[in-house]
Structures are given as C-alpha cells and as structure tokens.
C-alpha positions, 0 to 999 in steps of 0.5 A, spaced: 167 206 765 169 208 772 165 208 778 163 214 781 165 214 789 159 217 791 153 213 792 147 215 788 143 220 791 136 219 795 138 211 796 137 209 803 143 206 806 142 199 808 144 196 814 151 192 814 150 185 811 156 181 809 154 174 806 153 171 813 147 167 814 142 171 810 136 166 812 137 168 819 138 175 817 132 175 814 128 172 819 131 177 824 129 183 820 122 180 819 121 179 827 124 186 828 119 189 822 113 185 825 115 188 832 115 195 830 110 195 824 106 189 824 105 183 819 102 187 814 109 191 813 113 185 812 115 184 804 120 181 801 122 187 798 123 191 804 127 186 808 132 186 802 132 193 802 133 193 809 139 188 809 142 191 803 141 185 799 138 183 792 131 180 791 134 174 788 138 173 794 132 173 798 128 168 794 134 163 794 132 162 802 124 163 801 119 162 796 115 168 798 112 172 804 108 166 806 114 161 806 118 166 810 112 167 815 111 160 816 118 159 818 117 164 823 111 160 825 115 154 826 120 157 829 116 160 834 112 153 835 119 150 837 121 155 842 114 154 845 114 147 845 121 147 849 119 152 854 113 148 856 117 142 856 122 145 860 117 148 865 114 142 866 120 138 867 124 143 872 118 144 876 116 137 878 111 134 873 105 135 877 101 141 879 107 146 880 109 144 873 103 145 870 102 152 873 109 153 871 107 151 864 102 156 864 107 162 866 112 159 861 106 160 855 105 167 857 112 169 858 113 166 851 108 171 848 111 177 852 118 175 850 117 173 843 111 177 841 112 177 833 113 170 833 106 169 837 103 174 832 105 170 826 103 163 830 096 165 832 094 171 828 092 167 822 097 170 818 100 164 815 095 163 809 099 156 807 099 153 814 093 148 813 097 145 807 104 146 810 105 139 814 112 142 818 108 148 820 102 143 823 107 138 826 110 144 830 103 146 832 101 140 834 107 138 838 107 144 842 100 142 843 101 135 845 106 138 851 100 141 854 096 134 853 101 130 856 102 134 862 095 134 863 094 127 862 100 126 867 097 130 872 090 127 872 089 120 869 090 116 863 083 117 860 084 125 860 082 127 853 085 133 848 078 136 849 080 138 856 086 142 853 082 145 848 079 149 854 086 151 857 089 153 850 084 158 849 085 161 856 092 161 856 092 165 849 087 170 851 091 171 858 097 172 853 094 177 848 092 181 854 099 181 857 102 188 856 107 187 851 104 182 847 100 186 842 
C-alpha cells in the first residue's frame, strides 16, 4: 500500500527533531514549557508531541513526569552550587565573596526560573526518596555553609545558614522575572 504524500489533516506539525540527544531535548522542552505555562502543563505526552517523537521513545529516558522533574531539579542544584562556588572563589572568599554569593543566588533564580520553580516549588513529589536529588540540594546548601564558616569562625553552624537561605529564596521570588 502506498503512503500518501499529504500529512494527516488536523495533525499539529512537530518541531524538527532528528535523533540527536533526546534526553537533553526533553529537558529543554520541559524547561520551555515550565517557563511559558508552568509545571502543571508539563506532561510526557505534550513533550513528545512537541518534539515529534513517540511516547515509547520518551520513556527510554525518563520513567515518568516525576523522574523528568527530578532531573530538572538536580540539574538546577548543580548549576546553583557552581554559581555560588564561583562567586565565592572569584570575589575573595570574605565578606565580598559572601555578598557575591547572595547576588549569584538571586541571579540564578532570575536567569533560570524554570529550574528554580522545580527546585523550590514542591513539584518533585519523589524528591524525599531520591538520594541524588537530596545530595545535589545538600551540596548547594553546603557551599553556603562552608562560606559562612570560613567568614566567621569554625563553630558557626548550619543553623545560621538556615536563616540566610530562606531570605535569599524570598528575595529571589520577588525578583521580576523569577515567577
């Protein structure tokens, strides 16, 4: 039987996707969807349709939406940890370094709002059971703890940072493009 040269009517044309890095393409499409429409609008089906790939191809990379969101969150925590560490190292590891870390935190939230929403918005229901997610979150938090300890004295506790982290999160959520 010959195939028709005409596309099926009513079928939305998919974005051009040609067997490259589907995992990365899924993450990028999820980030675009979160930015445009919010986390609730991310579904495996719509991501597949947007990329023009079958649902079975999607599930080779992510078991479900929670797995995809957890990966977005882990990626975000790695990026945040790097940004905080770079700010600390490049600005003198003192008060100016700590202030630069605060700016880097807010800058991260503004420049990567989709990651930020997933990281701190309570969207990853499985996060409490995901050791990698927890590890990435703790590692980002630890950069702040280490900077504070280095700035004050060796007896400074993580409790002090627990006061700083919510303040930074609050400031970040008030940033114009963050939400």
